[in-house]
N, C-alpha and C positions, 0 to 999 in steps of 0.2 A: 467515614467508613472506619479509618485506623486511628485511635486515640493515641496525639502526637503531644507532646510533655512541651513545654516552651525549652527553649535552648537560647542561651545566652552566647550572640555570635560575637560580640566585641570583646568578650574575657574570652572566648577560643581562640578567634583572630591574634590577642596579644601573645597568649601562652604558644600558639606554635612560633610566631614570627620571635620569640625568645628564647627558646627551647632549640636541641638538637634532632635532628632527622630522624622521625618517630619508625620511619621503616629499616635505616640501619641500624638503630637500638633497636626493634623486633629480629630482626637478621640477629643479631648480635646475639639475642635470648636478655635482653636486659629486662628484669621484670615491670619495670617503670612504664615500659612499652609494650607491654604483652597486650597480645590479640590471639584471639580463636581461629585458628589456624586451618585451613581448607586442605591445602597443597604445596609441598617445596620441593627442587627440585635442587640440582646446581645454579642455576639463572634465574628462579621464576618464586616470587614466594606468593602466597592467596590467603587472603585470610578474612574476614567479618570484618564491618565496620563497625567501631564503640559507639558512634553517633548515628545510626540507622534511622532514617526513613521509611523504610519499607520493610519487610522481613525480605531475609537473605542477601542486604546489602553489603555486597564484597568487592574489594581491590586487591586487583593484581600486578602485582610491580616485579620489575628486574633486583634480584639483591642486590647487582653490585647498582651502585651509587650513580644515576644518570640523569640530567636535567634537561636536555632536549632532546625529544624524538628525532629531529630532523639530524643532528652534530655527534649526538653521543651512539645512538645506534647503526650497527652494521643492518644492511636488509634481511641478511639471513635470523641473522638475533630479533630483529623485528619481529619478522616472519614467527619464530619459535614461540615467542610471547604470546604475539593474537590467534595462534593457535591454543595457546591457554584458556584466552576469554573465550574463543569458541567452543573449546570445551565446557567452558564453567559455562558458559550461556544455555546450551542442552543440558546440563546438571540441573541448572534453578530451574528450566523451562519443567523439567521431568517434577522435581522436588517438590515445585508451587505453584505449576502449575499455570506458568503467567500467562498472559495476554499478551505482552513482549517483554525482552530485554530491552534496557537500556544502558549503552555504554556511552561511558566521557571518559577524555585524560582532561582531568585538573589539575591545578598547583599553580604556584609563582616563584619568580625568585625573589619575594619577601619571603615563604610560608610554604611550606610544604613541596620543598621544591624538587625533591626527587621524583622520578616520571611516576606515576600510578593509572591505572584506569576502573574507572567505576563500574562495577557491574550490578544492576540492577533490576532484578523483576520485578514485572508491573503485574499485580493480580487481575484478575479479572474483577471487574465490575466497579471500578475506580470513575467516579466521573469525570469528564474529560475536562473541564476546568480543574481538576486535581491531578493531571496527567503531565507527561514529559517535564516541562525542569520546574516547574512546582512540584511534582511527586519526591522529586531527588533534593529541593534547599532545605536544608536546616532551618530556614528563617521563621519556614512552615511548622517548625517545630521536631522532637524526636522521638521515637521510638523506645520508651523506658523498658527494655528486655530483661530480664533478670538473666544471671551470670549460667546458672546450671539450664537453660533453656538455650541460649547462646551457646553454650557446650555442647548439647543434643542439637541443633539446628546443626553445626559446624561438621559435627559428625555426620549426619545425614546429608548431606550438600557432600561432604566427601566421598562418602559411600558410592553417592549418584556421579561424582567427576571420575573415580578410579573406575566406575564399569564405562564410563564413555569414553576412558581412554583404550580399555581390555579389547570394547566393544571393534575398535578403531585397527588393534593391533592384526 
């Protein structure tokens, strides 16, 4: 359905294990860690994945480096972060007319230790065998979306996200 390009997972894993936290780099505006941003406030940053497996693949993260959901976040802080996950899910559903929104918390102490949630819209019509874990696994390839299209996608998602926030105010 969606043409994915092969992804060198081994090289990626070696790269992320050897470099500083990319989310902290993004928060610091380090150009080496550029991602297309959707939203940010004092606590949260939301941005498009550089290695999307589906259009609209986003990450939602606390801006402060946190590694363990159970130990490093107070309940009220977690609930505020999850409110952003929910708002983003509604925005992605609107923009992509998604059949389902996948939400996963991934990462490891060895790499990508900064707590983050993957929020991924599943388009309608994806065959069952290409849904769920298959749909989000880079091992099955990633999309090569030109930068100008990523920028426009980020703007479109941001507009829908802000509209969801406004509608709830």
